[in-house]
GUNU-668135 format. One record per residue (C-alpha): residue in three letters; x negated, y negated, z. Coordinates in steps of 0.02 Angstrom, whole numbers, plus 50000, padded with zeros to 5 digits. Each point is the difference from the previous one (the first is absolute). Example, Ala and Ser with C-alpha at 12.3 -4.5 7.8 and 13.67 -1.06 7.14 Angstrom:
+---------+-------+-------+-------+
: residuo :    px :    py :    pz :
+---------+-------+-------+-------+
:     ALA : 49385 : 50225 : 50390 :
:     SER : 49931 : 49828 : 49967 :
+---------+-------+-------+-------+
***
This chain:
+---------+-------+-------+-------+
: residuo :    px :    py :    pz :
+---------+-------+-------+-------+
:     UNK : 50964 : 51622 : 52848 :
:     UNK : 50062 : 49847 : 50094 :
:     UNK : 49924 : 49831 : 49954 :
:     UNK : 50006 : 49950 : 50182 :
:     UNK : 49831 : 49981 : 50088 :
:     UNK : 49981 : 50063 : 50178 :
:     UNK : 49917 : 49873 : 50115 :
:     UNK : 49959 : 50051 : 50178 :
:     UNK : 50041 : 49866 : 50127 :
:     UNK : 50082 : 49980 : 50171 :
:     UNK : 49957 : 49892 : 50152 :
:     UNK : 49948 : 50158 : 50095 :
:     UNK : 49848 : 50013 : 49885 :
:     UNK : 49929 : 49844 : 50081 :
:     UNK : 49964 : 50108 : 50152 :
:     UNK : 49832 : 50049 : 49926 :
:     UNK : 49913 : 49865 : 50100 :
:     UNK : 49826 : 50013 : 50076 :
:     UNK : 50025 : 49838 : 50095 :
:     UNK : 49952 : 49817 : 49995 :
:     UNK : 49838 : 49965 : 49908 :
:     UNK : 49996 : 50162 : 49903 :
:     UNK : 49980 : 49972 : 49812 :
:     UNK : 50145 : 50114 : 49952 :
:     UNK : 50138 : 49885 : 50060 :
:     UNK : 50177 : 50059 : 49960 :
:     UNK : 50046 : 49820 : 49956 :
:     UNK : 49919 : 50028 : 49830 :
:     UNK : 50137 : 50125 : 49959 :
:     UNK : 50140 : 49892 : 50066 :
:     UNK : 49942 : 49852 : 49897 :
:     UNK : 49984 : 50109 : 49845 :
:     UNK : 50174 : 50070 : 50010 :
:     UNK : 50072 : 49828 : 50035 :
:     UNK : 49912 : 49930 : 49846 :
:     UNK : 50065 : 50144 : 49894 :
:     UNK : 50175 : 49969 : 50067 :
:     UNK : 50005 : 49814 : 49963 :
:     UNK : 49932 : 50034 : 49825 :
:     UNK : 50148 : 50115 : 49970 :
:     UNK : 49899 : 50160 : 49984 :
:     UNK : 50098 : 50102 : 50129 :
:     UNK : 50171 : 49994 : 49918 :
:     UNK : 50099 : 50161 : 50028 :
:     UNK : 50027 : 50003 : 49812 :
:     UNK : 49813 : 50035 : 49980 :
:     UNK : 49939 : 50066 : 50167 :
:     UNK : 50048 : 50137 : 50120 :
:     UNK : 49934 : 49930 : 50165 :
:     UNK : 49970 : 50140 : 50126 :
:     UNK : 49932 : 50011 : 50176 :
:     UNK : 49903 : 50145 : 50073 :
:     UNK : 50017 : 50110 : 50154 :
:     UNK : 49843 : 50071 : 50081 :
:     UNK : 49929 : 50151 : 49907 :
:     UNK : 50008 : 50167 : 50088 :
:     UNK : 49841 : 50076 : 50071 :
:     UNK : 50020 : 50142 : 49875 :
:     UNK : 49994 : 49878 : 49855 :
:     UNK : 49850 : 49908 : 50072 :
:     UNK : 49910 : 50165 : 50024 :
:     UNK : 50005 : 50038 : 49814 :
:     UNK : 49847 : 49884 : 49999 :
:     UNK : 49953 : 49965 : 50181 :
:     UNK : 49931 : 50121 : 50129 :
:     UNK : 50126 : 50047 : 50137 :
:     UNK : 49876 : 49948 : 50135 :
:     UNK : 49986 : 49828 : 49921 :
:     UNK : 50188 : 49976 : 49988 :
:     UNK : 50010 : 50049 : 50184 :
:     UNK : 49865 : 49872 : 50041 :
:     UNK : 50099 : 49864 : 49910 :
:     UNK : 50154 : 50047 : 50102 :
:     UNK : 49897 : 49987 : 50161 :
:     UNK : 49931 : 49831 : 49948 :
:     UNK : 50173 : 49940 : 49952 :
:     UNK : 50091 : 50061 : 50155 :
:     UNK : 49869 : 49987 : 50137 :
:     UNK : 49865 : 49885 : 49931 :
:     UNK : 49874 : 50142 : 49995 :
:     UNK : 49841 : 49947 : 49912 :
:     UNK : 49912 : 50130 : 49892 :
:     UNK : 49855 : 49915 : 49915 :
:     UNK : 49937 : 50163 : 49927 :
:     UNK : 50160 : 49998 : 49898 :
:     UNK : 49990 : 49814 : 49964 :
:     UNK : 50136 : 49951 : 50124 :
:     UNK : 49957 : 49852 : 50111 :
:     UNK : 49865 : 49923 : 49891 :
:     UNK : 49991 : 49818 : 49947 :
:     UNK : 50070 : 50049 : 49830 :
:     UNK : 50137 : 50111 : 50069 :
:     UNK : 50048 : 49944 : 50175 :
:     UNK : 50131 : 50100 : 50091 :
:     UNK : 50174 : 49925 : 50017 :
:     UNK : 50164 : 50066 : 50068 :
:     UNK : 50106 : 50075 : 49862 :
:     UNK : 49856 : 50017 : 49878 :
:     UNK : 50049 : 50177 : 49951 :
:     UNK : 50178 : 49950 : 49954 :
:     UNK : 49940 : 49845 : 49907 :
:     UNK : 49871 : 50095 : 49898 :
:     UNK : 50116 : 50147 : 49970 :
:     UNK : 50134 : 49883 : 49929 :
:     UNK : 49876 : 49942 : 49868 :
:     UNK : 49969 : 50181 : 49952 :
:     UNK : 50185 : 50035 : 49979 :
:     UNK : 50018 : 49844 : 49894 :
:     UNK : 49866 : 50058 : 49879 :
:     UNK : 50057 : 50182 : 49998 :
:     UNK : 50182 : 49958 : 49963 :
:     UNK : 49948 : 49873 : 49869 :
:     UNK : 49887 : 50129 : 49918 :
:     UNK : 50136 : 50131 : 49998 :
:     UNK : 50127 : 49878 : 49929 :
:     UNK : 49879 : 49968 : 49856 :
:     UNK : 49954 : 50183 : 49978 :
:     UNK : 50182 : 50057 : 49998 :
:     UNK : 50049 : 49867 : 49875 :
:     UNK : 50115 : 49906 : 50118 :
:     UNK : 49903 : 49840 : 49963 :
:     UNK : 49869 : 49957 : 49871 :
:     UNK : 49884 : 49902 : 50116 :
:     UNK : 49984 : 49979 : 50188 :
:     UNK : 49906 : 49878 : 50112 :
:     UNK : 49945 : 50017 : 50181 :
:     UNK : 49894 : 49849 : 50045 :
:     UNK : 49989 : 50059 : 50180 :
:     UNK : 49906 : 50153 : 49936 :
:     UNK : 49831 : 50028 : 49924 :
:     UNK : 49914 : 50052 : 50163 :
:     UNK : 49860 : 50080 : 49901 :
:     UNK : 49864 : 50013 : 50133 :
:     UNK : 50089 : 50118 : 50121 :
:     UNK : 49913 : 50168 : 50004 :
:     UNK : 50078 : 50170 : 50038 :
:     UNK : 49930 : 49993 : 50176 :
:     UNK : 49970 : 49817 : 50038 :
:     UNK : 50063 : 49822 : 49983 :
:     UNK : 49887 : 49884 : 49902 :
:     UNK : 49999 : 49824 : 49932 :
:     UNK : 50170 : 49940 : 50066 :
:     UNK : 50082 : 50163 : 49940 :
:     UNK : 50082 : 50126 : 50117 :
:     UNK : 50087 : 50120 : 49879 :
:     UNK : 49960 : 50016 : 49816 :
:     UNK : 50169 : 49970 : 49919 :
:     UNK : 49929 : 50008 : 49823 :
:     UNK : 49925 : 50172 : 50028 :
:     UNK : 50157 : 50068 : 50084 :
:     UNK : 50109 : 49932 : 49859 :
:     UNK : 49890 : 50079 : 49867 :
:     UNK : 49996 : 50165 : 50095 :
:     UNK : 50189 : 49999 : 50010 :
:     UNK : 50016 : 49976 : 49812 :
:     UNK : 49881 : 50146 : 49973 :
:     UNK : 50111 : 50106 : 50113 :
:     UNK : 50146 : 49948 : 49890 :
:     UNK : 49913 : 50067 : 49845 :
:     UNK : 49892 : 49859 : 49935 :
:     UNK : 49844 : 50068 : 49915 :
:     UNK : 49904 : 49839 : 49965 :
:     UNK : 50006 : 49840 : 50103 :
:     UNK : 49886 : 49851 : 49969 :
:     UNK : 49959 : 49886 : 50147 :
:     UNK : 49923 : 49832 : 49952 :
:     UNK : 49935 : 49889 : 50140 :
:     UNK : 49961 : 49816 : 49968 :
:     UNK : 49967 : 49950 : 50180 :
:     UNK : 49833 : 49914 : 50033 :
:     UNK : 49959 : 50148 : 50113 :
:     UNK : 49968 : 50176 : 49937 :
:     UNK : 50152 : 50114 : 50011 :
:     UNK : 49901 : 50126 : 50101 :
:     UNK : 50140 : 50086 : 50095 :
:     UNK : 50100 : 50046 : 49845 :
:     UNK : 49841 : 50058 : 49912 :
:     UNK : 49956 : 50108 : 50151 :
:     UNK : 50170 : 50086 : 50005 :
:     UNK : 49998 : 50046 : 49815 :
:     UNK : 49812 : 50022 : 49975 :
:     UNK : 50020 : 50181 : 49946 :
:     UNK : 50174 : 49992 : 49924 :
:     UNK : 49998 : 50000 : 49809 :
:     UNK : 50182 : 49942 : 49997 :
:     UNK : 49958 : 49826 : 50066 :
:     UNK : 49892 : 49869 : 49916 :
:     UNK : 49939 : 49865 : 50121 :
:     UNK : 49932 : 49840 : 49923 :
:     UNK : 49934 : 49858 : 50106 :
:     UNK : 49937 : 49831 : 49940 :
:     UNK : 49922 : 49912 : 50149 :
:     UNK : 49858 : 49899 : 50072 :
:     UNK : 49845 : 50106 : 50020 :
:     UNK : 49978 : 50094 : 50162 :
:     UNK : 49828 : 49919 : 50013 :
:     UNK : 50086 : 49838 : 50051 :
:     UNK : 50171 : 50050 : 50066 :
:     UNK : 50089 : 50129 : 50109 :
:     UNK : 50016 : 50150 : 49989 :
:     UNK : 49831 : 50019 : 49916 :
:     UNK : 50058 : 50133 : 49878 :
:     UNK : 50069 : 50005 : 49823 :
:     UNK : 49840 : 50010 : 49900 :
:     UNK : 50001 : 50051 : 49817 :
:     UNK : 49922 : 50168 : 50043 :
:     UNK : 50155 : 50051 : 50101 :
:     UNK : 50093 : 50095 : 49864 :
:     UNK : 50101 : 50134 : 50090 :
:     UNK : 49969 : 50169 : 50081 :
:     UNK : 49944 : 50162 : 49920 :
:     UNK : 50180 : 50052 : 49970 :
:     UNK : 50047 : 49833 : 49920 :
:     UNK : 49851 : 49920 : 49911 :
:     UNK : 50040 : 49834 : 49921 :
:     UNK : 50157 : 49967 : 50100 :
:     UNK : 49920 : 49866 : 50111 :
:     UNK : 49956 : 49841 : 49905 :
:     UNK : 49915 : 49855 : 50088 :
:     UNK : 49953 : 49830 : 49933 :
:     UNK : 49893 : 49913 : 50131 :
:     UNK : 49986 : 49815 : 49958 :
:     UNK : 49873 : 49876 : 50065 :
:     UNK : 50054 : 49868 : 50124 :
:     UNK : 50068 : 49839 : 49923 :
:     UNK : 50067 : 50086 : 49843 :
:     UNK : 50122 : 49878 : 49919 :
:     UNK : 50154 : 50020 : 49891 :
:     UNK : 49924 : 50033 : 49830 :
:     UNK : 49880 : 50132 : 50066 :
:     UNK : 50130 : 50082 : 50114 :
:     UNK : 50125 : 50015 : 49858 :
:     UNK : 49862 : 50062 : 49885 :
:     UNK : 49958 : 50137 : 50125 :
:     UNK : 50181 : 50056 : 50009 :
:     UNK : 50014 : 49997 : 49810 :
:     UNK : 49839 : 50100 : 49980 :
:     UNK : 50050 : 50145 : 50112 :
:     UNK : 50181 : 50010 : 50059 :
:     UNK : 50098 : 50020 : 49837 :
:     UNK : 49880 : 50129 : 49928 :
:     UNK : 49997 : 50115 : 50151 :
:     UNK : 50186 : 49985 : 50034 :
:     UNK : 50044 : 50037 : 49819 :
:     UNK : 49884 : 50150 : 49995 :
:     UNK : 50072 : 50068 : 50163 :
:     UNK : 50177 : 49977 : 49931 :
:     UNK : 50090 : 49982 : 50167 :
:     UNK : 50184 : 50030 : 50026 :
:     UNK : 50007 : 49855 : 50123 :
:     UNK : 49887 : 49855 : 50048 :
:     UNK : 49979 : 49939 : 50179 :
:     UNK : 49907 : 49836 : 50014 :
:     UNK : 49936 : 49903 : 50149 :
:     UNK : 50000 : 49810 : 49982 :
:     UNK : 49900 : 49938 : 50146 :
:     UNK : 49976 : 49816 : 49958 :
:     UNK : 49845 : 49976 : 50107 :
:     UNK : 49898 : 49989 : 49840 :
:     UNK : 50057 : 49819 : 49996 :
:     UNK : 49867 : 49865 : 50015 :
:     UNK : 50088 : 49926 : 50153 :
:     UNK : 50010 : 50163 : 50097 :
:     UNK : 49910 : 49976 : 50166 :
:     UNK : 49923 : 50174 : 50020 :
:     UNK : 49941 : 50050 : 49825 :
:     UNK : 49877 : 49931 : 49874 :
:     UNK : 50080 : 50011 : 49829 :
:     UNK : 50059 : 49847 : 49903 :
:     UNK : 50161 : 50052 : 49914 :
:     UNK : 50153 : 49890 : 49970 :
:     UNK : 50187 : 50028 : 50015 :
:     UNK : 50005 : 49996 : 49810 :
:     UNK : 49878 : 50145 : 49980 :
:     UNK : 50090 : 50101 : 50133 :
:     UNK : 50165 : 49971 : 49909 :
:     UNK : 49925 : 50056 : 49834 :
:     UNK : 49928 : 50157 : 50080 :
:     UNK : 50171 : 50045 : 50071 :
:     UNK : 50076 : 49973 : 49827 :
:     UNK : 49868 : 50115 : 49925 :
:     UNK : 50044 : 50139 : 50121 :
:     UNK : 50186 : 49976 : 49970 :
:     UNK : 49970 : 50013 : 49813 :
:     UNK : 49891 : 50155 : 50022 :
:     UNK : 50139 : 50083 : 50098 :
:     UNK : 50118 : 49970 : 49855 :
:     UNK : 49870 : 50060 : 49875 :
:     UNK : 49944 : 50162 : 50082 :
:     UNK : 50119 : 50043 : 50143 :
:     UNK : 50174 : 49966 : 49934 :
:     UNK : 50005 : 49840 : 50102 :
:     UNK : 49983 : 50092 : 50166 :
:     UNK : 49908 : 49873 : 50109 :
:     UNK : 49985 : 49974 : 50188 :
:     UNK : 49914 : 49838 : 50050 :
:     UNK : 49932 : 49982 : 50178 :
:     UNK : 49930 : 49852 : 50097 :
:     UNK : 49840 : 50017 : 50101 :
:     UNK : 49872 : 49871 : 50052 :
:     UNK : 50020 : 49813 : 49987 :
:     UNK : 49960 : 49881 : 50141 :
:     UNK : 50026 : 49826 : 49928 :
:     UNK : 50172 : 50012 : 50077 :
:     UNK : 50079 : 49842 : 49934 :
:     UNK : 49902 : 49946 : 49847 :
:     UNK : 49978 : 50166 : 49910 :
:     UNK : 50099 : 50151 : 50058 :
:     UNK : 50179 : 49937 : 49972 :
:     UNK : 49965 : 49944 : 49822 :
:     UNK : 49896 : 50152 : 49951 :
:     UNK : 50127 : 50126 : 50061 :
:     UNK : 50151 : 49903 : 49938 :
:     UNK : 49923 : 50017 : 49828 :
:     UNK : 49992 : 50189 : 50026 :
:     UNK : 50185 : 50004 : 50042 :
:     UNK : 50040 : 49893 : 49849 :
:     UNK : 49902 : 50116 : 49885 :
:     UNK : 50083 : 50155 : 50074 :
:     UNK : 50175 : 49927 : 49976 :
:     UNK : 49958 : 49950 : 49820 :
:     UNK : 50031 : 49820 : 50051 :
:     UNK : 49821 : 49936 : 50009 :
:     UNK : 49976 : 49832 : 50082 :
:     UNK : 49932 : 49863 : 49889 :
:     UNK : 49827 : 49960 : 50069 :
:     UNK : 50033 : 49816 : 49971 :
:     UNK : 50160 : 50002 : 50103 :
:     UNK : 50006 : 49888 : 50153 :
:     UNK : 50011 : 50086 : 50167 :
:     UNK : 50181 : 49968 : 50057 :
:     UNK : 50028 : 49860 : 50124 :
:     UNK : 50108 : 50114 : 50108 :
:     UNK : 49849 : 50111 : 50030 :
:     UNK : 49887 : 49851 : 50031 :
:     UNK : 50117 : 49937 : 50135 :
:     UNK : 49990 : 50167 : 50089 :
:     UNK : 49810 : 49998 : 49986 :
:     UNK : 49990 : 49825 : 50073 :
:     UNK : 50111 : 50054 : 50143 :
:     UNK : 49886 : 50146 : 50041 :
:     UNK : 49829 : 49933 : 49950 :
:     UNK : 50013 : 49812 : 50009 :
:     UNK : 49942 : 49979 : 49821 :
:     UNK : 50057 : 50040 : 49823 :
:     UNK : 49944 : 50150 : 49902 :
:     UNK : 49937 : 50000 : 49820 :
:     UNK : 50109 : 49900 : 49882 :
:     UNK : 49996 : 50120 : 49852 :
:     UNK : 50000 : 50188 : 49967 :
:     UNK : 49832 : 49984 : 49912 :
:     UNK : 49822 : 49953 : 50044 :
:     UNK : 49984 : 49922 : 49829 :
:     UNK : 49884 : 50133 : 49930 :
:     UNK : 50020 : 50068 : 49824 :
:     UNK : 49967 : 50184 : 50031 :
:     UNK : 49890 : 50006 : 49845 :
:     UNK : 49862 : 50130 : 49996 :
:     UNK : 49886 : 50086 : 49875 :
:     UNK : 50057 : 50179 : 49974 :
:     UNK : 49874 : 50139 : 50023 :
:     UNK : 50017 : 50047 : 49816 :
:     UNK : 49917 : 49833 : 49959 :
:     UNK : 49834 : 50064 : 50065 :
:     UNK : 49892 : 50030 : 50154 :
:     UNK : 49879 : 49876 : 50078 :
:     UNK : 49861 : 50094 : 50092 :
:     UNK : 49947 : 49842 : 50091 :
:     UNK : 50173 : 49978 : 50081 :
:     UNK : 50027 : 50074 : 50173 :
:     UNK : 50184 : 50038 : 49969 :
:     UNK : 49965 : 50082 : 49833 :
:     UNK : 49868 : 50110 : 50083 :
:     UNK : 50128 : 50052 : 50132 :
:     UNK : 50128 : 50041 : 49865 :
:     UNK : 49873 : 50098 : 49900 :
:     UNK : 49950 : 50100 : 50154 :
:     UNK : 50180 : 50053 : 50025 :
:     UNK : 50028 : 50044 : 49819 :
:     UNK : 49837 : 50100 : 49994 :
:     UNK : 50042 : 50094 : 50160 :
:     UNK : 50180 : 50049 : 49969 :
:     UNK : 50048 : 49983 : 49816 :
:     UNK : 49910 : 50159 : 49943 :
:     UNK : 50087 : 50099 : 50137 :
:     UNK : 50167 : 49946 : 49926 :
:     UNK : 49948 : 50036 : 49821 :
:     UNK : 49977 : 49816 : 49960 :
:     UNK : 49852 : 49918 : 49913 :
:     UNK : 49924 : 49869 : 50116 :
:     UNK : 49931 : 49906 : 49850 :
:     UNK : 50159 : 49986 : 49898 :
:     UNK : 50163 : 50048 : 50089 :
+---------+-------+-------+-------+
***
C-alpha cells in the first residue's frame, strides 16, 4: 500500500456554483485548498492531487433514477425547472452546467473510494463531496447528486461487504440513509442537530434501518445549541461502539463543518477544536477496525472565511499524517489573499482556543440533561439490534 494520500482538487470543481448569495459558495473550497497549500500539506511527497471528469450517466444511475438524471441534464443544458424533482428551488436553483459540475464531484469521490479500497492509497479526501441530501429521484438541500452513496455503491460492486458511513454534518445525512436503508452491508451513522429544529426534519433515534437491515441506521439527534463537550460526548457514546461492532472494511466520513457556532444557517455551538478532534477519532477508528481504509468528504459549512478553511485543512492534515498544530498561526501569505478578496483578515490561529475536553459516556448518565437523553434514546433504539448493551457497551 502506498503512503500517499489522494486529495481531489482541480479548478473545474469550482463550477458547482448556485450563484451570488447562495450559502454554498465555491470560494470556501478555494480558500481551503489555498490554506492547505501554504501550510505545506499538498506536497507531492505526501499527496496525490487529482482532478475529476464528469461521471457517466451509467455510474450516476447506480443510485439515481434515470428520469432524474435526465431532468438534471435538461436543467443544466436548457434551464428547465423541475420542482417536483427539486430542481429550480431556492435551495437548488438551476444553473448552466450543473450536471457536469455535480457529476465531477461524484467522480472525485468514486475514484478516491476505489483508490482506498484497492490499496493504492491508505486515505483519501474529497472536500468537494459529501452531498448527502441528494435523493435517488430528487435534488435536496444544495445537493444534486449523492457522491457519497455512489462511491459506497461502487465499492460494494468491487466486493466490499461492510462499509461504515459516519456523518458529522449539522444536518441529518438523509440521502445516504435512504439509499442504504435496507442494505445490511452499509452502516449509516449520523450525529446532527435534531430535525425538530433543522432541515431536513429527519434523523430521529427511532430510524434504525429497514426490515432487511435492522440496526444499520444510527441517528443521534442533538438539541439546538449543543456545545463542544456535549457534542464530543455524543460521538464518544455512540460512534466507536457501533462502528467496532459492525467491523467495516472501510470507513467513509462526512465532515460538514456547519456544526460550528459561527455557522449562519445551523444552531449548534461546536468549535474548530472539537471538529478537529472528531476527525482524528474517525481517522483512528479507520486504523483500528478497517486497516486504515478511510475516505473523508466535505459537506456543509457556510462560514466561508472564518470556519471552513481551517476545519477542512485540519482534515487534510490528519489524513496526510501531518496534523496541523491547533496553536499554529494562520500563514500571512493566506491572509494577504483573504484581504485581497474579502477586504479583511481571517482568523489568526488554527484554533478557537477550546480544550476539547468532555466527560465520556462511561462516566455516567445524567437524566436531567437534554443531550444525555438524546444519546440514551439512540443507544436504546439501536444498540440491541446490533447485539450491544445500551447500558454498558
